[in-house]
C-alpha positions as CSV (number, residue, x, y, z in Angstrom):
1,M,-66.6,-156.6,146.2
2,A,-68.6,-153.9,147.9
3,A,-71.0,-152.0,146.0
4,I,-72.0,-148.5,147.6
5,A,-75.0,-146.2,146.9
6,A,-74.9,-143.1,149.0
7,N,-78.4,-141.2,149.8
8,N,-79.0,-137.8,151.0
9,T,-82.3,-136.4,151.7
10,Q,-84.4,-139.3,149.7
11,E,-82.0,-138.6,146.3
12,L,-79.3,-141.1,145.3
13,T,-76.3,-139.0,145.0
14,A,-73.1,-141.3,144.4
15,Q,-72.2,-144.6,143.6
16,I,-69.0,-146.6,143.9
17,A,-68.1,-150.3,143.4
18,I,-64.8,-151.7,144.4
19,H,-62.6,-154.8,144.8
20,Y,-62.7,-156.1,148.7
21,E,-58.6,-155.6,148.5
22,E,-59.0,-151.9,147.6
23,I,-61.2,-150.9,150.5
24,E,-59.4,-147.7,151.2
25,K,-60.4,-146.1,147.9
26,I,-63.9,-145.6,149.9
27,A,-62.4,-143.2,152.2
28,Q,-60.9,-141.1,149.2
29,W,-64.5,-141.4,147.3
30,L,-66.3,-140.0,150.5
31,R,-63.7,-137.0,150.8
32,C,-64.3,-136.0,147.0
33,L,-68.3,-136.2,147.4
34,S,-69.8,-132.5,147.1
35,K,-72.1,-133.4,149.9
36,P,-71.5,-135.9,152.8
37,P,-74.1,-138.5,152.3
38,K,-76.6,-138.9,155.5
39,K,-77.3,-142.6,154.5
40,A,-75.6,-145.5,152.3
41,Y,-76.7,-148.8,151.1
42,G,-74.4,-151.4,150.0
43,V,-73.8,-155.2,149.3
44,S,-70.9,-157.1,149.9
45,V,-69.4,-160.8,149.8
46,A,-66.2,-159.7,151.4
47,Q,-64.8,-160.8,154.9
48,P,-66.4,-159.6,158.2
49,T,-63.3,-157.4,158.8
50,A,-63.6,-155.6,155.4
51,V,-67.3,-154.7,156.1
52,Q,-66.2,-153.4,159.7
53,T,-63.6,-151.1,157.9
54,T,-66.0,-150.0,155.5
55,E,-68.4,-149.1,158.2
56,A,-65.9,-147.2,160.1
57,M,-65.1,-145.2,157.1
58,F,-68.7,-144.3,156.5
59,A,-69.3,-143.4,160.2
60,A,-66.1,-141.0,160.2
61,H,-68.2,-138.9,157.7
62,N,-71.2,-139.1,160.1
63,C,-73.1,-141.5,157.6
64,S,-74.9,-144.9,158.4
65,I,-74.9,-147.8,156.3
66,Q,-77.2,-150.5,155.5
67,W,-76.3,-153.8,153.9
68,L,-78.7,-155.4,151.9
69,K,-79.1,-159.3,151.3
70,A,-80.5,-161.5,148.7
71,D,-83.9,-161.8,150.7
72,N,-84.5,-157.8,149.4
73,P,-87.7,-158.6,147.2
74,S,-88.1,-157.4,143.5
75,P,-91.6,-156.3,142.7
76,Y,-91.3,-158.1,139.2
77,I,-88.7,-161.1,139.5
78,Y,-89.6,-163.9,142.1
79,N,-86.5,-165.5,143.7
80,D,-86.7,-169.2,143.6
81,Y,-83.5,-170.1,145.3
82,E,-84.0,-172.6,147.9
83,N,-82.1,-170.5,151.1
84,L,-81.9,-166.8,150.4
85,E,-79.2,-166.7,153.3
86,H,-77.0,-168.9,151.1
87,L,-77.4,-166.5,148.0
88,G,-74.8,-164.2,147.4
89,P,-76.1,-160.9,147.3
90,D,-73.9,-159.9,144.2
91,R,-75.8,-162.4,142.1
92,W,-79.2,-161.5,143.1
93,F,-78.2,-157.5,142.8
94,G,-76.4,-158.4,139.6
95,A,-79.3,-160.0,137.9
96,L,-81.7,-157.3,138.9
97,G,-79.3,-154.9,137.3
98,A,-79.0,-156.8,134.3
99,M,-82.8,-157.2,133.8
100,K,-83.1,-153.3,134.7
101,A,-80.6,-152.6,132.0
102,Y,-81.4,-155.2,129.1
103,L,-85.0,-156.3,129.7
104,P,-85.8,-159.3,127.8
105,Q,-88.9,-160.0,125.6
106,Q,-91.8,-161.2,127.2
107,N,-90.9,-165.1,126.7
108,Q,-87.0,-164.7,126.5
109,G,-84.5,-166.1,129.0
110,L,-81.6,-164.2,130.2
111,L,-78.2,-165.3,131.7
112,Y,-76.1,-163.0,134.1
113,C,-72.6,-164.2,134.2
114,S,-70.0,-162.5,136.5
115,F,-66.3,-163.3,136.1
116,G,-65.1,-162.3,139.6
117,T,-63.1,-164.4,142.1
118,A,-65.7,-166.8,141.4
119,T,-67.8,-166.9,138.0
120,T,-71.3,-167.0,138.7
121,I,-73.8,-167.9,136.0
122,D,-77.4,-167.0,136.9
123,A,-80.6,-167.3,134.8
124,I,-83.9,-165.5,135.1
125,V,-86.9,-166.9,133.0
126,P,-90.7,-166.0,132.3
127,S,-92.7,-167.1,135.1
128,H,-96.0,-168.8,134.4
129,S,-97.1,-169.2,138.0
130,K,-100.3,-167.7,139.1
131,K,-99.1,-168.1,142.9
132,H,-96.2,-165.8,143.0
133,R,-97.7,-163.5,140.2
134,K,-94.7,-161.7,139.3
135,P,-93.6,-162.0,135.3
136,W,-90.1,-163.3,135.8
137,R,-88.4,-165.9,138.0
138,F,-84.6,-166.1,139.2
139,I,-83.6,-169.7,139.0
140,G,-80.0,-170.0,140.0
141,G,-77.4,-171.3,138.3
142,L,-73.5,-172.2,138.5
143,I,-70.6,-171.1,140.5
144,L,-67.0,-171.9,139.7
145,P,-63.5,-170.8,140.2
146,G,-63.1,-167.6,138.2
147,P,-60.5,-166.9,135.7
148,Y,-57.8,-165.4,137.7
149,L,-58.4,-167.6,140.7
150,M,-58.0,-170.7,138.0
151,H,-54.5,-169.1,137.3
152,Q,-53.5,-168.8,141.0
153,L,-54.7,-172.4,141.8
154,L,-52.7,-173.9,139.1
155,N,-49.5,-171.9,140.1
156,Q,-49.9,-172.6,143.7
157,H,-50.5,-176.4,143.5
158,T,-48.6,-177.4,140.3
159,A,-44.8,-177.3,139.9
160,R,-43.0,-175.8,136.9
161,L,-46.0,-173.9,135.6
162,S,-45.5,-170.4,134.2
163,M,-48.3,-167.6,135.4
164,G,-47.9,-165.7,132.1
165,H,-51.0,-165.1,129.8
166,G,-50.6,-166.8,127.0
167,Q,-52.8,-167.3,123.6
168,L,-55.9,-168.7,122.7
169,Q,-55.5,-172.1,120.9
170,D,-57.3,-175.2,120.1
171,F,-54.3,-177.4,120.4
172,P,-51.5,-175.4,122.4
173,K,-48.1,-176.6,122.1
174,N,-46.5,-174.8,125.2
175,T,-47.7,-174.7,128.7
176,V,-48.6,-170.8,129.2
177,N,-51.1,-171.4,126.0
178,A,-52.5,-174.7,127.5
179,I,-53.1,-172.9,130.7
180,T,-54.7,-169.7,129.2
181,S,-56.8,-171.8,126.6
182,G,-57.8,-174.2,129.4
183,M,-59.0,-171.7,131.6
184,A,-61.1,-170.0,129.0
185,A,-62.3,-173.6,127.8
186,A,-63.7,-174.3,131.3
187,Q,-65.2,-170.8,131.8
188,I,-67.0,-170.9,128.3
189,G,-68.1,-174.5,128.5
190,A,-69.9,-173.8,131.6
191,L,-71.3,-171.0,130.2
192,V,-72.6,-172.4,126.9
193,Q,-74.2,-175.2,128.8
194,Q,-76.4,-173.0,130.9
195,I,-77.4,-170.9,127.5
196,L,-78.5,-174.3,125.9
197,K,-80.5,-175.0,129.1
198,V,-82.0,-171.6,129.4
199,Q,-82.8,-171.7,125.4
200,Q,-84.6,-175.2,126.0
201,L,-86.8,-173.3,128.9
202,C,-87.4,-170.3,126.6
203,P,-87.3,-171.4,122.9
204,K,-88.9,-168.5,121.2
205,Y,-86.1,-165.9,121.3
206,P,-82.3,-166.1,121.6
207,V,-80.9,-165.9,125.1
208,R,-79.9,-162.6,126.5
209,L,-76.7,-162.8,127.7
210,I,-75.2,-160.3,130.1
211,C,-71.4,-160.6,131.4
212,A,-69.4,-158.3,133.8
213,G,-66.8,-158.8,136.2
214,G,-62.8,-158.2,136.4
215,G,-62.3,-161.3,134.5
216,W,-64.0,-160.5,131.5
217,P,-60.9,-159.5,129.6
218,L,-59.4,-163.0,130.0
219,V,-62.6,-164.8,128.4
220,Q,-63.8,-161.8,126.2
221,K,-61.8,-163.2,123.0
222,A,-62.9,-166.8,123.4
223,L,-66.5,-166.0,124.2
224,E,-66.7,-163.9,121.1
225,K,-65.2,-166.7,119.2
226,T,-67.7,-169.1,120.5
227,L,-70.6,-167.1,119.5
228,Q,-69.1,-166.2,116.0
229,H,-69.2,-170.1,115.5
230,W,-72.4,-170.4,117.3
231,P,-74.2,-171.5,114.0
232,I,-71.8,-174.2,113.1
233,H,-72.0,-176.2,116.3
234,Y,-75.7,-175.5,117.6
235,R,-78.9,-175.3,116.1
236,S,-80.3,-172.9,118.6
237,P,-80.2,-169.3,117.8
238,R,-77.0,-167.3,118.8
239,P,-77.1,-165.7,122.3
240,E,-77.5,-161.9,122.3
241,L,-73.9,-160.9,124.1
242,H,-74.0,-157.6,126.2
243,Y,-71.1,-156.3,128.5
244,Y,-72.6,-154.2,131.5
245,P,-69.7,-153.8,134.5
246,H,-72.2,-151.8,136.7
247,A,-75.1,-154.7,136.7
248,V,-74.9,-155.1,140.6
249,L,-74.8,-151.0,141.4
250,Q,-78.1,-150.7,139.1
251,G,-79.7,-153.6,140.8
252,L,-78.8,-152.1,144.2
253,A,-80.1,-148.5,142.8
254,S,-83.3,-150.1,141.7
255,I,-83.9,-151.4,145.2
256,I,-83.2,-148.2,146.8
257,N,-85.2,-146.1,144.6
258,K,-88.1,-148.6,145.4
259,T,-87.4,-148.1,149.1
260,T,-86.9,-144.5,149.5
261,A,-89.9,-143.7,147.2
262,T,-92.2,-145.5,150.0
């Protein structure tokens, strides 16, 4: 996935987010802009060939592009990841965008969950360190196969399984429903685990949960059902659920605005 923000005369003019398999849409987007951009910023976790293709599209419009990585600092969030070169920029900028759009309470924890090719679940919690002098701390999280990838892996490596999407059931009695329900259970199970851990770190307020990604429709009903029955199974407060598909673009824009203003 690539997220692009075009910049012209120090002012953000347009944004686009696309899947790496739809790179050609960037050229169409550039042709439709009322003003050709002079500078663009982006983040990408695509293969080098896709990045090169994207750069060529911008170059054809006399526009340079700068790729931002997870080592771009935030003025208010300390990045506590061990090696920033190994942190996907989509995770970092998505978390920044989630914070920008849904700023938690002073002592509230936030989880940013993106259901893409991979599902990533990352946490931001209040920082009480005098060393870093930033109010929030990015503490990382989980990576697991995303909903669609789980379906694909089952189809490729297990015989006689159907790729159709079935119904969510507690005890499925056919294979299609079993696959759909199992995939959702794996996704939601990992997410619930992280919610409970963040809640322990920030017990005063319910966890603020921000979800994004193309796999959201496959897990939405399962997550909403889980949260509906939350008080029955857990003593902790019910998490605050928000769906925000533009988190990466929002995070990217927040860093660009800071950069171009200086």
